[in-house]
Each structure stands twice: as C-alpha cells, then as structure tokens.
N, C-alpha and C positions, 0 to 999 in steps of 0.2 A: 682647710675645712672641707669636709665632704657634704654634699647636698643631702638633705633629709628626704627620704622616700615615704610618700604617703601610702600606707597599706591599703586603703580603700580604693585607690585608683588602679590597683593591680590584682583585682579579684576575678577578672574574666570579662566576658561580653556583657554589655549593658542590655537592657530590655529592647532598645531599638536595634542593637546589633543582632539579637536573637530573632527579632521580627524579620530583619533583612535576610538572614540565613534561611529561615523557614520559608520565606517568600521565594527565594531562589530555588531551593529544593522542591517546593510545591510546583513551581512553573516547569521544572524539569520533569517531574512525575506527570503533570497534566499533558505535557507535550508527548511523553511516551505513551500515555493512554489514548491519545488521538492518532499517533502514527502507527502503532503496533497493529491495529485492525486493518489498516490499509495494506500493510505488507503481508499479513496473513491471507487476506483476500487475493492479493497478487500471486502468492504461491499456490493457492487453490486453483486459480485461473491457469497458471503454468502447468500444473498437474493435469487438469482437464484437457488442455490442448495437447499435451504429450500423449495422453490416453487416446485422444481423437486421432492423432497421427499414426498410432499403431493399431487402431481398431479396424476390423474387417467390414463392419456394418456401414461404414461411412464411404460414400462414393466420392472420390477425390475430384471428379469432374463436375460435381453438382454443388453449387454454392448453397442451395436449399438444404441438401443433405448435411453439409458441414454445419450450417447454422442451426439446423434442427437438433443435431447431436449436442452441439455446444450449449444451446439454450436449455435443453432438457437437463444437462448436467449442472448448469448454473442455477437453475431453479431448485434442484436437489440440494445444492450447497448454499442456497439462500444468497446468491450473488445477483443483485438487481441493477447494478449500475452500468452493466454492459449492454449496449444497443447494437443492432445490426449495422448501423453506420460506422461503428468502431472496428468492424472486421473488413480486412482487405484481402482479396484472394488474387494471386498472380500465378499463371500457368506458364511453365517453360519446359518444353519437350514433354517428358512424362512425369514431371515433378510439379506438384501444386504447393505453393507457399502460402500459408495462412498467417496473417499478422493481425494481432489485436493491439490497437493504439488508443489509449483512453486516459482521462484525467479523473482524479478523485479530489474533491474539496470538502472539508469538514469545518464546521464553525469552531473557532478557537476561543477568543476572548472578545466580547463586544462585536464590533464590525470587522474584526480580523478573521481570516480563515487560514487553515493549514492544509496543504495539498501536495499531491504528487502526480507526476506524469509517467505512465508505465507503457512499455512496448514489449511484446513478445512475439516471436515468429517460430513456426514449426514447418517442417517439410513433410509432405505425404506423397508417396509414389502411387501412381495410378495402377 
C-alpha cells in the first residue's frame, strides 16, 4: 500500500513561512542601508586624504595646514563625524604620515547599533 499524499500540504510556503522570509530579507536590506553610507563616507575621506597628500597648498610640516585643508574638504563633502582628535601626524625624516582613525556608530534596531572602525594613512613629502 502506498501512503496517500495530501495535496493541500504541498502547495508551498505558509503565511508564517512567507513572513519569516520577508523578515530575513527585510533585515538584510535594512543592514545594507545602514552600512552603505558608512563606506561611501570612508571612500570620500580616503579620496580627500589622497588629494591632500598630492596638494601643493598644504604645508606638510604644519598640523594646522593639514587639518585646515582636510576640514574644508570634509565640510564640502558634508562629512561631520571627523574631529581633529581623530588625526595623527607623524614626521620621519622628510616624510609626514597623516592617519585618520575613527569610529562610526549608527542606530540599528531599538537599543542596538551598527558600526565600523576605519583607519587610513597617507604620506606627504615635505
């Protein structure tokens, strides 16, 4: 004897199954919308620092000149999360290394946050 197969039980996902699938994809999309702006901002910061390293108007011996240039460019690009405390300048011989080390935290769901820690270094010759 072969077992009888109930046709109603083989029609696909139930309502609860669809709700779970939609919730999973929704959380993936939400996470993407939170993470993507952080990386876009990071690549804007990298571009600004690379431009600063090749710019003739920036005096590599002056922290004030370096910060002034970076801060101006950050304001143009609407980057507000970078503070002067995030910048570290180290001079070795005639090379100045400028490092930005910062964290970004965005609210996620309820008391949870999503964040990233970014570091980028450029070298500028005097």
